[in-house]
N, C-alpha and C positions, 0 to 999 in steps of 0.2 A: 538781518547783518549777518554775513559769514565769517565766522572766525577763523583768523588767520591760523595756519599750520604750525604748531608749536608754542601757540600763544598761551594757551592754558598750561601746558609743561611747563613753561618759563616761569609763567607766575607761581606754579605750585612750588618750583624749585626755590624761587626767592624767599616765599613763605616757609618752605621747609630750612633752608639755609638760616633765615632770622630766628627761626625758632630754636634750631640746634645752637645757635651762638647765646642764646639765651638761657638755654637749659645748661650749656657749659659754664656761663659764668656764676650761675646758682649754684652748680656743682662745684665749682673751685671756690666758691666763697668761704673762708675761713679753713681753708685746704693748703696743704703744702704742694706747690707746683710741681714738686720732683716726684713725690710717692702719694699724694693725696691723703695723707696723715694730717689729723686736726693739728691746729696752729694756734697758739694763744696769743701771741704780738701781733704787730701789724704788718711785719714781714711775712709774705706769704711763702715762706720755707722755713721746713724743721730743720733744728740743730745738725741733725745725722744727715741730711742733704746738703745743707751749707758746708758741714766738714768735708763733703765729698767733692765739692770743686777743686780742682787742681789750682793752686797758687802758683805764680810766676816768682819763686822765691829767689832764685840766683838768676841775675840777666845784664845786660849791658845797660851802663849809665844814660846812654844818651837815646838808644832807641828801643830798650827792654827786650832784645833778643835775649830768651832762655839760653842758658848755658847750663850743661851736666858737669857736675864735679866729681872728682875721683873720690874714692874715700879718704878721709881724713884732711882735703883739700880746701882751704878757705877761700874766700873772693873779697878784693878791695872792693868797698864801697865806690870807688872811681874806676873800676873795670870798664873797659870799652871793647867792643867785638872788634873784629877784624875789618869788617866793612866801613865803621865808623873810624877807625884809625886811619883807613887807606883813602876815605873820602867823607870828612866830616860834613855832618848834617847842617842846617841853619837853624835846627832848633836846639836848644841848651840840654835839655834832658826830656825822658819820656816816663809815666806813671802807667803801668797797665799791670793790675794787681792779679790778673786770672791766666791761665792757659787756655788757647781754644780749643778744647777738648770736651768728650762727654762729661757730664749732662749740659754743659753751660752751651755746647754747639746747637743744642736743640731747642734752649730756650732763645736763641738767638734768632734760629730759623722759624720759629713759630710766631716771634714778634715780628720781623721783616718780611717773611715769605706770605705768613698766612694771615698778618694782620692781627694778631691777637694781643690786644693791647696791654691784658694782663700781665704778660711776659715782659712787656715794655716796662711796666712801671715797678717790676721785680729787678730789672737789669739796672734801671735808674736808681733804684735804693742801695744796691749792693755798690755801684760806681760811687754814689755820692757818700755812702756810709764810710768805704776805704779812703776816698779823698779827704774826707773831714779828719779823719783819725792820722793820716799820713802828714798833713799841715797843722797838726794840734800844737805841737811845741815849735814850728816855724810859720805863724801866720805871717810874717813880711814876706813870705816868697809868693804869698797868694798873686794872683795875675790883677791888672786893672780891669781887665773885662774878658770875657768868654767868647769864644766862635766855635761854631759847629761845622763840619765839613758838609759843605751843600751839595745838593741834588739838583740836576737840571730841573727844570718847571715840567716837563714830558714825564721825565720819571714819577717826578712827585705827585703829578696828578693821576698816575696809572696807578701808583702804590697807595695815595692819599694821604702820605706824611712823609718827612725825614727823619729815619730813626735817629741819627745822630742829634739832631736837634733836640728830640724829645728828651735824650739823655741828658743832652747840656742844659736844658731847662731844669731838669731834677738835680743837677750838680750845682747850679748856679742858686737856686733857693736855700739848697742845704750849706753852703758856703757862704751864702750872702754877698756875693758877686756879680757885678751886672752883665747879663746874655744879650749879646746882639745878634740875633738872626739873620740881619741884611749886611754885616760887614762884609762878608765875603759871598759872592755869587758864582754859582756855575753857569756860565753862558754858551757852553758849548756841550751837545747830548753826545758824549764820547762813549765807545763801546765799553761794557763793562769790565772793571779792573781784574778780576779774579779769572778770566778767559785769557790774559796776556802774560809773557814773561816779564821779568824784572825791568830788562832794558825796554821792553815795549809799553810798559806801564808809564813809563819818564816821559817817552816820546807821546803817548797816547794824552795826558794831560797840559802838554805844552801849549799855552794860550787859551786854556779852558775855563779859567777863573780870574776873577776882578776882584780889586778890593774897594769899597765904596763909603768907607768911613776913614776919618783921621786916626792913625794910630801911632802919630810920632812921641817918642819917648814914652811908650806904653809897654808893660810887659803883657803878653797875651798867653791864654791858654786855648788851644786848638782841641775840640773834641770830636772823636770817632768812637765806635762800638768795637772795632777789631783792626788790628794793625797787622799787616802781612808783610810787605817788602818794605812799607814805609813811604814809597814812592808820591802819593798823595800827601802825606805829610810835609815831605821835603819840597814841592813845589809851593804848596800855600805858604808854608813858613818863609821860605826865601822872598815870595811876594810880600808877606808881611814886614820882614827885615828889610827889603828894597823901600817900602813905604815909611820906614821910619821907626818901627817897633824895636824897642831896646832889647827884648827878649821873647823868644817863643819856646813854650814848652808844649808837649803832647799829652793829652789825657785819653787813654781807650781802656774800654773794659777788658779786654782781653788781647794776647798777644798768640801768634804763630811762630813756629821756628821757622827759619828760612829753608826753603827745599833747597836740598843736596845740591841739585844742579845749579843753583845760585851760588854756593857757597865758595 
């Protein structure tokens, strides 16, 4: 039997890739994912690297857009950015603890683009721990159920998973709130949001989602990894409110500042 050209190379490539992944998992076991220093706890991040993550200290109450304060200036907890004042979003508030900057952006890329699930577990833990602390003194504000920003089945098949759903699952277990992965579905395979302007993002998503479960009089938390313009959150939150949800809040791991061209 004649061997097809490239068959052996492809097979060896698969074996090599699998071996590399196993080796990397072993290498990272018990190590900080930021600097490879040994860690003693179950969070794969050392104290120094955790402290190096940029926190979203001062931000808009509704969309969590970061704001830079002048020396001595204070910020009201009810502060709203110009976008939200001019065009109020259909969600009540956003919890987004980190800024999308180094090294968090590298962790997100390795999770989403390189499919290194060990980074997904780290990001899920960081997000869940922050939300648990955020709601510790106000448990009555916790949602009735949690939903993740969905991906279209074609993109989910290509990547193998939905990053937002994995984060939502970790958060739901930590907060002991129900996570419904089928509540919202992506029914149209639209161009990727990061390639579009703010206005194009809203138009791109029109009619691309559907709500499949009852949300009447319920408080819903919508989970995503990173919020940029908030276009996706606006579209889904609006649909949830139109279907009777009493309140929608947004939970994301990180927030990016608005591009200057959009301000």
